[in-house]
Every structure is written in structure tokens, then in C-alpha cells.
C-alpha positions as CSV (number, residue, x, y, z in Angstrom):
1,M,-5.3,18.4,-8.2
2,T,-1.6,17.4,-8.0
3,I,-0.1,14.1,-6.8
4,K,3.7,14.6,-6.6
5,K,4.6,10.9,-6.1
6,T,2.6,7.7,-6.4
7,I,4.0,4.6,-4.6
8,A,2.5,1.1,-4.9
9,I,2.9,-1.1,-1.8
10,A,2.8,-4.7,-3.1
11,S,3.3,-8.4,-2.3
12,A,2.3,-11.3,-4.4
13,K,1.9,-13.4,-1.2
14,G,-1.0,-12.5,1.1
15,G,-0.6,-12.3,4.8
16,V,2.9,-10.8,5.0
17,G,1.8,-7.5,6.6
18,K,1.6,-5.4,3.4
19,S,-1.5,-3.4,4.5
20,T,0.0,-2.8,8.0
21,V,3.3,-1.6,6.5
22,C,1.4,0.7,4.1
23,S,-0.5,2.3,7.0
24,F,2.8,2.7,9.0
25,L,4.6,4.4,6.1
26,A,1.6,6.7,5.5
27,T,1.6,7.6,9.2
28,V,5.3,8.5,9.3
29,L,5.2,10.4,6.0
30,S,2.2,12.4,7.1
31,K,4.1,14.1,9.9
32,D,5.5,16.5,7.4
33,S,3.7,15.7,4.1
34,K,0.2,15.4,2.7
35,V,-0.5,11.7,2.1
36,G,-3.2,9.7,0.4
37,I,-4.0,6.0,0.6
38,L,-5.8,4.2,-2.2
39,D,-6.9,0.8,-0.7
40,A,-7.0,-1.3,-3.9
41,D,-6.9,-4.6,-2.0
42,I,-10.3,-6.0,-3.1
43,Y,-9.7,-9.3,-1.2
44,G,-9.2,-7.6,2.1
45,P,-9.5,-3.8,2.1
46,N,-8.4,-3.2,5.7
47,Q,-7.1,0.4,5.8
48,D,-10.4,1.5,7.3
49,I,-9.8,-0.8,10.2
50,L,-6.2,0.3,10.6
51,F,-7.3,3.9,10.7
52,D,-10.3,3.2,12.9
53,I,-12.9,4.5,10.3
54,N,-16.4,3.4,11.2
55,D,-18.3,5.1,8.4
56,K,-17.9,2.7,5.4
57,N,-20.0,4.7,3.0
58,I,-18.4,6.7,0.3
59,E,-19.2,10.4,0.4
60,V,-20.1,12.0,-2.9
61,D,-19.9,15.6,-4.0
62,K,-22.6,15.9,-6.6
63,K,-21.3,19.3,-7.7
64,N,-18.0,17.7,-8.7
65,T,-18.8,15.6,-11.8
66,D,-15.2,14.8,-12.6
67,R,-14.1,13.7,-9.2
68,P,-17.1,13.3,-7.0
69,Y,-15.7,10.8,-4.4
70,I,-14.6,12.6,-1.2
71,P,-11.8,10.6,0.7
72,K,-12.0,10.0,4.4
73,K,-9.7,12.4,6.3
74,V,-7.6,11.3,9.2
75,D,-5.3,14.2,10.2
76,N,-2.9,14.6,7.3
77,I,-4.0,11.5,5.5
78,S,-6.7,11.1,2.9
79,L,-8.1,7.6,2.4
80,S,-10.2,6.2,-0.4
81,S,-11.0,2.4,-0.4
82,L,-12.6,-0.1,-2.7
83,G,-14.2,-1.3,0.5
84,F,-16.3,1.9,0.6
85,L,-17.4,1.4,-3.0
86,L,-18.0,-2.3,-3.6
87,D,-20.5,-4.8,-2.2
88,K,-19.6,-8.0,-0.3
89,N,-19.5,-10.1,-3.6
90,A,-16.7,-8.0,-5.1
91,A,-14.0,-10.4,-3.9
92,I,-15.2,-13.0,-6.5
93,W,-15.2,-10.5,-9.4
94,R,-13.3,-11.4,-12.5
95,G,-10.2,-9.5,-13.5
96,P,-11.8,-6.9,-15.9
97,M,-14.3,-5.9,-13.2
98,L,-11.6,-5.5,-10.6
99,S,-9.4,-3.5,-12.9
100,S,-12.4,-1.2,-13.8
101,A,-13.1,-0.7,-10.1
102,I,-9.5,0.2,-9.2
103,N,-9.3,2.7,-12.1
104,Q,-12.7,4.2,-11.2
105,I,-11.9,4.9,-7.6
106,Y,-8.6,6.4,-8.5
107,E,-10.0,8.6,-11.2
108,K,-13.1,9.6,-9.3
109,T,-11.6,10.5,-6.0
110,N,-10.9,14.2,-5.3
111,W,-7.4,13.8,-3.9
112,D,-6.7,17.5,-3.8
113,E,-3.0,18.2,-3.3
114,L,-0.8,15.3,-2.2
115,D,2.9,14.9,-1.7
116,F,2.5,11.1,-1.7
117,L,-0.2,8.6,-2.7
118,L,0.3,5.1,-1.4
119,I,-1.5,2.3,-3.2
120,D,-2.3,-0.8,-1.0
121,M,-2.2,-3.4,-3.8
122,P,-4.1,-6.7,-3.7
123,P,-2.0,-9.9,-3.4
124,G,-1.1,-11.7,-6.6
125,T,0.4,-10.6,-9.9
126,G,-2.7,-10.4,-12.1
127,D,-4.9,-7.8,-13.7
128,A,-4.6,-5.4,-10.7
129,Y,-0.9,-5.0,-11.4
130,L,-1.5,-4.3,-15.0
131,T,-4.2,-1.7,-14.2
132,V,-2.1,0.2,-11.6
133,C,1.1,0.2,-13.7
134,Q,-0.5,1.1,-17.0
135,K,-3.4,3.4,-16.0
136,I,-2.2,5.0,-12.7
137,V,1.5,4.6,-13.5
138,P,3.2,4.7,-10.0
139,D,6.6,6.3,-9.8
140,F,7.9,3.2,-8.0
141,V,6.9,0.2,-5.9
142,I,7.9,-1.0,-2.5
143,L,7.6,-4.8,-2.0
144,V,6.8,-6.5,1.3
145,S,7.9,-10.0,2.2
146,T,8.8,-12.4,4.9
147,I,11.8,-14.7,4.6
148,S,9.8,-17.9,4.2
149,K,10.4,-19.9,1.0
150,L,6.9,-19.3,-0.3
151,S,7.0,-15.6,0.3
152,I,10.4,-15.3,-1.4
153,A,9.1,-17.3,-4.4
154,D,6.2,-14.9,-4.8
155,L,8.5,-11.9,-4.2
156,R,10.5,-13.1,-7.2
157,R,7.3,-13.1,-9.3
158,S,6.5,-9.6,-8.2
159,E,10.0,-8.3,-9.0
160,H,9.7,-9.9,-12.5
161,V,6.2,-8.5,-13.2
162,F,7.0,-5.0,-12.2
163,T,10.3,-5.0,-14.1
164,S,8.4,-6.2,-17.2
165,L,5.9,-3.4,-16.7
166,N,8.7,-0.8,-16.5
167,T,7.8,0.1,-12.9
168,K,10.9,0.8,-10.7
169,V,11.2,-1.3,-7.6
170,L,12.5,1.1,-5.0
171,G,13.2,-1.7,-2.6
172,I,12.0,-4.4,-0.2
173,I,10.8,-4.3,3.4
174,L,11.2,-7.6,5.1
175,N,8.7,-8.4,7.9
176,N,9.6,-11.0,10.5
177,I,6.0,-12.1,11.3
178,H,7.3,-15.7,11.6
179,Q,9.8,-14.6,14.3
180,S,12.7,-16.2,12.5
181,D,15.9,-16.3,14.6
182,D,18.2,-15.6,11.6
183,F,16.0,-12.7,10.3
184,Q,18.6,-10.0,10.6
185,S,21.4,-12.0,9.0
186,F,19.2,-13.5,6.2
187,N,20.6,-12.9,2.7
188,L,17.7,-12.3,0.4
189,E,20.0,-12.6,-2.7
190,T,18.2,-9.9,-4.7
191,E,19.4,-7.1,-7.0
192,N,16.9,-4.8,-5.3
193,T,17.7,-3.0,-2.0
194,V,16.4,-4.3,1.3
195,L,15.2,-1.0,2.7
196,D,14.3,-2.1,6.3
197,R,13.9,-5.2,8.3
198,L,10.8,-5.1,10.5
199,E,11.2,-7.2,13.6
200,Y,8.1,-8.9,15.1
201,D,6.2,-7.0,17.8
202,K,3.0,-8.3,19.2
203,K,1.8,-4.7,19.5
204,F,1.4,-4.6,15.7
205,I,-1.4,-7.1,15.8
206,D,-4.3,-4.9,17.1
207,S,-2.8,-1.4,17.0
208,T,-4.7,1.3,15.1
209,Y,-3.9,4.8,14.1
210,P,-2.3,7.0,15.4
211,F,-0.2,4.0,16.6
212,D,0.8,5.8,19.7
213,D,2.1,2.7,21.4
214,L,4.6,2.1,18.5
215,K,7.8,3.9,17.7
216,L,7.5,3.9,13.9
217,D,10.1,6.4,12.9
218,P,13.1,4.2,13.8
219,L,11.6,1.2,12.1
220,F,11.5,2.8,8.7
221,L,14.5,5.2,8.7
222,N,16.0,3.9,5.5
223,T,12.7,3.5,3.7
224,I,11.5,7.1,4.5
225,R,14.9,8.5,3.6
226,T,14.9,6.7,0.2
227,I,11.4,7.8,-0.6
228,K,12.2,11.4,0.1
229,E,15.4,11.1,-2.0
230,H,13.2,10.2,-4.9
231,A,10.5,12.8,-4.2
């Protein structure tokens, strides 16, 4: 098993479109690469919804004692989710239990050969960040934010935490879910690169893979180029 690059997709603030952005990036990357998604967002593991997966049960290969979990396959994308593994009470777990679950599903999933593994992180800057950065050790992180004051305040926390954990911030994707008029001209005032600015589109709301009604490639030109430059 080889995973060439691991990328965390994160936001301290919930509701900024992180999971949607993660699914979009995976879809674009999968056109010429083998991609995996680890849905580590215990508070709202939604990648199964975005990829229209109805079977929520995790499949187990009993012959593979090291990595028995078989990811769901959607074309060129392999998906493994905490939502397949945990019960409905998992969202109220304490930090150590959450950290153990994230590490377990990463270590026990048979990812096979991947060019990119994207980790859909839970919101916040707590134990999940520590587990992913210290145990999984992503090559870099992409942060997602809106331009609201609260989102930016939490973005600063994320930048600080990842820097303190020696995890490179590849850049930031700004998502205009609030339909702000000054979105394109807004100055984020950050040392990190704003990779792309995602304008609001009502088609994003209920769209599911393969997102045929969306033209994703132009939306993430700089992000995809930057990822591949670091591949």
C-alpha cells in the first residue's frame, strides 16, 4: 500500500463548506489520479451523502488482518468514513475516543495505491488535529473559510495550530456562502496563499457526485495546480 500525498482539508469553523470543497477537489483530482477520502468529521460525516452512497455498513475483509476495512469505491475514488464505523452516540465522545477512532479507520483501511488521500477534518482545533498531524502526518493542509469575522477568527486559530504542529498550510480556499458583494476584492491579510475564491452557486446545495451540473475544473484551477506542483 502506497499513499503518495496526504492532504488535510480543514476549518475550525463549521458550516463553511469544507466537506463540499473536499468532495469537489477529490472529484477533479480523480480525473487523472487515484484518490482516497478519509471522512474524519465525526460531528457530521457527510461524504457518503455527497457521493450518493446508500450502504452505510463498513465491509470487512477477514483475510486481511492488518487492514481489514474495504473502502467504498466510486469510480476512481476510495472512501472510508467514521460514519460507517461509529454509532449515533459517537458525536458526544470525548477527545481520546475520537482520536482513537480516527487513527483506527486510517490504519485499518486497505487504501491500496493512492496518488492523493484527502482527510475531511472535523471542525475545531482539538484532539483530532493532534491525531491527524502526529499519527497520520499529512504532507500539507488546505484551509476553507468564508470572509465573515467569525470564520476568519477561527481561520487564524487553524493557521496557528497547524504551524505549531509543523504541518504546512498549502493555502486557503475562500467560499462565498454568504453571497458577500465584496468577496472577490476582500483582503484576507494572511501570510498564506488564497488558492481560489469559490463564488456562491445554488446548484452546490443539493448536488451529488459526479456533480455533472457543475463545472468544477475552472473553480479550482490554482488549487489543483498547486497540489500537483507539490506532488
